[in-house]
C-alpha positions in Angstrom: 0.1 0.0 -0.1 2.3 2.8 -0.8 0.0 5.2 -2.1 -1.4 8.2 -0.5 -5.1 8.7 -1.1 -6.5 12.5 -1.0 -10.3 12.5 -1.1 -12.0 16.1 -1.8 -15.4 16.4 0.2 -15.1 20.3 1.0 -18.0 21.7 -1.5 -21.4 22.8 -0.7 -23.1 20.5 -3.2 -25.9 23.7 -3.7 -27.2 22.0 -6.2 -28.3 19.3 -4.1 -30.7 21.4 -2.7 -30.4 19.6 0.6 -29.8 20.8 4.3 -27.6 16.7 4.2 -24.0 17.8 2.7 -23.8 16.4 -0.4 -21.0 13.5 0.2 -23.9 12.1 3.1 -26.4 11.3 0.8 -27.4 7.5 1.0 -26.8 5.3 -2.3 -27.6 1.7 -1.6 -27.4 2.5 2.2 -24.2 4.4 2.7 -23.6 7.6 2.6 -22.0 8.5 -1.3 -18.7 8.8 0.6 -18.7 5.9 2.6 -18.5 4.2 -1.1 -15.1 6.3 -2.1 -13.7 5.6 1.8 -14.5 1.7 0.6 -12.5 1.3 -2.7 -9.5 3.5 -1.2 -9.2 1.4 1.6 -8.7 -1.8 -0.7 -5.1 -0.3 -2.3 -4.5 2.6 0.7 -3.5 2.5 4.3 -2.5 6.5 4.3 -6.3 8.1 3.2 -6.8 11.9 3.9 -10.9 13.5 3.6 -10.7 17.3 2.9 -13.7 19.2 4.6 -14.8 22.2 4.7 -19.1 22.6 5.1 -20.5 21.0 8.2 -17.1 19.5 8.3 -17.6 18.6 12.0 -20.7 16.8 10.8 -19.4 15.0 8.0 -16.4 13.8 10.3 -18.5 12.5 12.8 -20.3 10.7 10.2 -16.7 9.3 9.1 -15.8 8.0 12.6 -18.6 5.9 13.2 -17.7 3.8 10.7 -14.0 4.2 9.8 -10.7 4.1 12.0 -7.1 5.8 10.8 -9.0 8.3 8.2 -7.1 11.6 8.4 -8.7 14.8 8.0 -7.9 18.5 6.5 -10.5 21.2 6.8 -9.8 23.3 3.9 -9.3 27.4 4.3 -11.7 28.6 1.8 -11.9 31.8 3.0 -8.3 32.5 1.5 -7.9 29.4 -1.3 -11.4 28.5 -2.7 -11.4 25.8 -5.2 -10.3 22.2 -5.9 -6.4 23.5 -5.7 -6.9 25.0 -2.7 -8.3 21.9 -1.1 -4.7 20.5 -1.4 -3.0 23.1 0.6 -1.6 21.8 3.8 -2.4 17.9 3.1 0.4 15.9 3.6 0.6 12.5 1.7 2.9 10.0 3.5 3.5 8.1 0.4 5.4 9.1 -2.8 2.7 8.5 -5.1 -0.9 10.2 -4.4 -4.2 9.3 -5.5 -6.6 12.6 -6.0 -10.4 11.9 -5.7 -13.8 13.3 -5.4 -15.9 12.2 -2.7 -19.1 12.8 -5.0 -17.8 9.4 -6.7 -19.7 6.3 -5.3 -19.6 4.6 -8.3 -15.5 4.2 -8.0 -14.1 0.7 -7.7 -11.0 -0.6 -7.0 -9.9 -1.1 -10.0 -10.3 1.9 -11.8 -8.2 3.5 -8.7 -5.3 0.7 -9.3 -5.4 1.3 -12.9 -4.8 4.8 -12.2 -1.6 4.2 -10.0 0.3 2.2 -12.7 3.3 3.1 -14.2 5.8 5.4 -13.7 5.0 8.6 -15.1 5.0 12.1 -13.2 0.9 12.4 -13.3 -1.6 9.8 -14.5 -4.8 12.1 -15.4 -8.1 10.1 -15.8 -9.5 10.7 -19.3 -13.6 9.8 -20.8 -14.3 9.3 -23.8 -17.7 11.1 -24.5 -19.7 11.0 -27.8 -21.0 13.4 -27.0 -18.7 16.2 -25.1 -20.2 19.2 -24.7 -20.1 21.3 -21.7 -16.6 19.2 -20.4 -13.0 20.8 -21.0 -11.4 19.0 -23.6 -8.3 17.1 -23.1 -5.5 17.4 -25.6 -3.5 14.5 -26.4 -0.7 13.6 -28.9 1.3 10.1 -28.8 -0.8 9.3 -25.5 0.3 12.3 -23.8 -1.6 15.0 -22.4 -0.7 18.4 -23.5 -3.7 20.4 -22.3 -6.4 20.9 -21.1 -9.0 23.7 -22.6 -12.4 24.7 -21.4 -14.8 24.6 -23.6 -15.6 28.5 -23.9 -11.4 28.1 -24.9 -11.8 25.8 -27.7 -11.8 26.6 -31.2 -13.4 24.8 -34.2 -11.4 21.8 -34.7 -10.3 21.2 -30.7 -14.4 21.0 -30.1 -14.5 17.7 -32.1 -11.8 16.3 -29.0 -14.2 13.7 -27.3 -11.2 12.9 -24.8 -12.7 15.0 -21.5 -11.3 15.1 -18.1 -12.8 12.8 -15.4 -11.3 14.8 -12.6 -9.0 12.4 -10.9 -5.3 12.6 -10.5 -2.4 10.3 -8.9 0.7 12.0 -9.1 4.3 12.4 -8.2 4.0 13.5 -4.4 7.1 15.9 -4.4 5.6 17.5 -7.9 2.8 18.6 -6.4 4.4 19.1 -2.7 5.9 21.5 -5.5 3.0 22.9 -7.7 0.4 23.3 -5.0 2.0 26.6 -3.8 2.7 27.6 -6.8 -1.4 27.5 -7.6 -2.7 30.9 -9.0 -5.9 32.3 -8.6 -5.9 34.5 -11.3 -9.0 34.0 -13.0 -12.9 34.5 -13.3 -13.9 32.6 -10.4 -10.4 33.8 -8.3 -10.4 30.0 -7.3 -7.4 27.9 -7.3 -7.8 25.0 -10.0 -6.1 21.6 -9.6 -6.2 21.6 -13.6 -3.5 24.1 -13.3 -0.8 21.3 -12.4 -1.1 19.9 -15.9 -0.2 22.5 -17.4 2.5 23.5 -14.9 3.7 19.2 -15.9 3.2 20.1 -19.7 5.8 23.3 -19.2 8.2 21.4 -17.3 7.9 18.3 -20.0 7.2 16.0 -17.1 5.0 12.8 -18.0 1.3 13.4 -18.1 0.0 9.5 -18.7 -4.0 10.3 -20.1 -5.5 6.9 -18.2 -8.9 5.9 -20.0 -11.4 5.1 -18.1 -15.0 3.9 -17.4 -17.4 7.3 -17.6 -19.9 4.9 -15.1 -17.5 5.1 -12.8 -16.6 8.4 -12.7 -19.7 9.8 -12.8 -19.9 12.8 -9.9 -23.6 13.1 -8.2 -24.3 17.0 -8.2 -28.2 16.1 -7.7 -31.2 14.4 -6.8 -31.5 13.4 -10.5 -27.9 12.4 -10.5 -28.2 10.1 -6.9 -31.0 8.5 -8.0 -28.8 7.5 -11.4 -26.1 6.2 -9.5 -28.9 4.4 -7.2 -30.2 2.3 -10.5 -26.2 1.9 -11.8 -25.4 0.6 -8.0 -28.4 -1.8 -7.5 -27.7 -3.3 -10.5 -24.6 -4.1 -9.9 -25.6 -5.4 -6.3 -28.3 -7.6 -7.7 -25.9 -9.0 -11.0 -23.3 -10.3 -8.5 -25.9 -11.3 -6.1 -27.5 -13.4 -8.9 -23.9 -14.7 -10.0 -23.3 -16.5 -6.8 -26.8 -18.2 -6.9 -29.4 -16.1 -5.8 -32.4 -16.4 -7.7 -34.3 -12.8 -8.4 -38.3 -12.1 -9.9 -38.1 -8.8 -12.3 -35.0 -7.9 -10.1 -35.7 -4.4 -11.3 -38.4 -4.2 -8.4 -36.1 -5.8 -6.1 -33.9 -3.0 -3.8 -31.2 -4.5 -1.7 -28.7 -2.6 0.8 -25.1 -3.1 0.0 -24.6 -4.1 3.1 -27.2 -7.1 3.6 -25.1 -11.0 2.8 -26.5 -14.0 1.3 -25.2 -17.7 2.0 -26.3 -20.7 -0.1 -29.6 -20.4 -2.4 -31.4 -17.6 -1.8 -35.3 -16.7 -3.5 -36.3 -13.2 -4.2 -39.8 -12.6 -5.4 -40.8 -9.1 -7.1 -41.0 -5.9 -4.9 -38.8 -7.2 -2.4 -37.1 -4.8 -0.1 -33.6 -6.1 1.8 -32.7 -3.2 4.3 -29.4 -2.7 6.4 -27.0 -5.3 7.4 -29.5 -8.2 7.2 -28.2 -12.2 6.2 -30.3 -14.2 4.5 -29.4 -17.9 4.3 -31.6 -20.1 1.8 -34.2 -17.9 2.5 -37.4 -17.1 0.3 -38.9 -13.5 0.5 -42.1 -13.3 -1.0 -43.7 -10.3 -3.3 -43.6 -6.7 -1.6 -42.1 -7.8 2.2 -39.3 -5.8 3.5 -36.9 -7.3 6.0 -34.4 -4.8 7.9 -31.4 -5.5 9.5 -32.3 -9.1 10.2 -31.8 -13.2 9.9 -33.4 -14.8 7.7 -32.8 -18.7 7.9 -34.5 -21.9 6.0 -37.4 -19.5 6.3 -40.0 -18.1 4.1 -41.7 -14.4 4.9 -44.4 -13.0 2.6 -45.9 -12.2 0.5 -46.2 -8.5 2.3 -44.5 -9.6 5.3 -42.1 -7.2 7.4 -39.3 -8.3 9.6 -37.8 -5.0 11.1 -34.7 -5.0 13.1 -33.2 -7.3 15.5 -35.1 -10.2 14.6 -33.7 -13.8 13.9 -36.2 -16.8 12.1 -35.1 -19.7 11.2 -37.0 -22.9 10.0 -40.0 -20.2 10.2 -43.0 -19.1 8.0 -44.1 -15.8 8.0 -47.0 -15.0 5.8 -48.8 -12.4 5.0 -49.2 -9.5 6.9 -47.2 -10.5 9.8 -44.7 -8.2 11.3 -42.1 -9.1 13.5 -39.7 -6.8 15.4 -36.8 -8.2 17.6 -37.8 -11.4 18.1 -36.6 -14.9 17.4 -38.6 -17.8 15.5 -37.6 -20.8 15.6 -39.9 -23.5 13.4 -42.3 -21.5 13.7 -46.0 -20.5 11.9 -47.2 -17.5 11.7 -49.5 -17.4 8.5 -51.4 -13.8 8.4 -52.4 -10.7 10.3 -50.0 -10.8 13.2 -47.7 -8.3 14.8 -44.4 -10.0 16.5 -42.7 -7.7 19.2 -40.0 -8.1 21.5 -41.0 -12.4 21.7 -39.2 -15.5 21.9 -40.7 -18.7 20.0 -39.6 -22.0 19.8 -40.6 -24.7 17.4 -43.6 -26.4 16.7 -45.5 -23.4 18.0 -48.6 -21.8 15.4 -49.4 -18.3 16.1 -52.6 -17.6 14.3 -54.6 -14.6 12.2 -55.1 -11.0 14.3 -52.4 -12.6 17.7 -50.5 -9.8 18.8 -47.8 -9.6 21.6 -49.1 -6.8 23.5 -45.0 -5.3 24.3 -45.5 -1.9 25.2 -47.4 0.0 28.1 -46.5 3.5 27.2 -43.4 3.8 28.9 -41.2 0.5 28.7 -41.1 -2.6 26.2 -41.3 -6.0 27.8 -40.8 -9.5 26.3 -43.3 -12.4 25.9 -41.5 -16.2 25.5 -43.8 -19.4 23.9 -42.0 -22.3 24.4 -42.4 -25.5 21.9 -45.8 -26.6 20.2 -47.9 -23.6 21.5 -51.3 -23.0 19.7 -52.4 -19.8 20.2 -55.7 -18.9 18.8 -56.7 -16.3 16.2 -57.8 -12.7 18.0 -55.9 -13.1 21.1 -53.5 -11.0 22.7 -50.4 -11.6 25.0 -50.0 -9.0 27.1 -46.3 -8.6 27.9 -44.0 -9.8 30.1 -45.5 -13.2 30.1 -44.2 -16.5 29.8 -46.1 -19.7 28.1 -44.3 -22.7 28.4 -44.5 -25.7 26.0 -47.8 -28.0 25.1 -50.0 -25.2 25.8 -53.1 -23.9 24.3 -55.0 -20.7 24.1 -58.6 -20.3 22.5 -59.2 -17.7 20.2 -59.8 -14.8 21.2 -58.1 -15.2 24.9 -56.2 -11.7 26.4 -53.1 -13.8 28.2 -52.2 -11.0 31.4 -50.4 -14.0 33.4 -47.9 -16.9 32.9 -49.2 -20.4 31.3 -47.8 -23.7 32.6 -47.0 -26.5 30.8 -49.9 -28.6 29.0 -52.7 -25.8 29.7 -55.6 -24.7 28.0 -55.8 -20.4 28.4 -58.9 -19.0 27.8 -60.9 -16.2 28.4 -64.0 -16.3 26.4 -67.3 -14.9 27.2 -70.2 -17.9 26.5 -71.7 -17.6 23.5 -75.7 -15.8 24.1 -78.4 -17.0 21.5 -81.8 -15.6 21.3 -84.1 -17.1 19.1 -86.3 -15.0 16.3 -84.3 -11.3 17.4 -83.8 -10.7 13.6 -87.4 -10.7 13.1 -88.3 -8.9 15.8 -85.8 -5.8 15.2 -86.7 -5.9 11.7 -90.4 -5.7 13.0 -90.6 -8.9 9.7 
């Protein structure tokens, strides 16, 4: 890991039109900046993130997930611009890779490609069929000669389809010499990192174009860009999972968090959402079900089931309109229309339709424990804290307010009352 990486994340991101810093907007479950950090950590142990706008908020978010990240606060008042962002940064290694925090689609392979060879500067370049709006990169004999802004291009130069992708790998000694020499003598009165290319060319240093994929180097500058990046990231995630054996029905309708993990052969039907650090092991998740930060093993959920955080289902069937929260179900059947929260239910037990665990008294949450081979009749309420032992039957419509011993029947049903001919008297017939 003999490369230093600097991630520029100081900008306001005004086009996002959001109080959230641009680089903290999420893509597939992670802030976009975290995707750039993840790719960087695969090739470097010297990573510096340059901050300014809402710096403390961004730094706090990074430190909650990562260790050993260096931080540098840009002096925007004195040195605005991408070149100003590099002032005061002290890379550790002989080469420094500079990238942007709003490029969440960058991959390890592309970063490594930019670090290859012995050029003084490797510069990322994209070939576009329509380069309108981009600065053109003039290349001769596979060497970069100049970056020309579109407004400065002549008719011939407007036909150049090579454009600057905005990532550079620079000899650190050269970088340290060039950054203090940057000038803000331009229309925006900013210090531009791109000016180091002209400095290097003027000194006859080697500037090599590295051709990269447009998809990976897309910057996210608006909510529209964010949505497009999400689609690309989701397609990557689902392609990899399907290649590893997961079955997906209409994958374009499925959402999978990048933090989720899959083992064995899983089936995801259309409309499924997998959130957080969920883990699926030989699971079948049916249409329009949601799994969030839970483990589903040898079980099926749905259609239209919801498994909320900190749940663990093993060998269990959870049917339509069943909600499970912070519960462990081992070998359980809950066919439909039930709420199971803060509960532990053991194998062989059946939860009828309309059953709820009443786990909250307005102040605290309490636990419901259900043993093996328990039959809970429809429309029953289990008022926690309560312990139902093995081999128990609970009659339909029962409200359980105290522990039930093994082998018992619990029943709070009011006797049925029948009044003959009431219908005819009521309607006067």
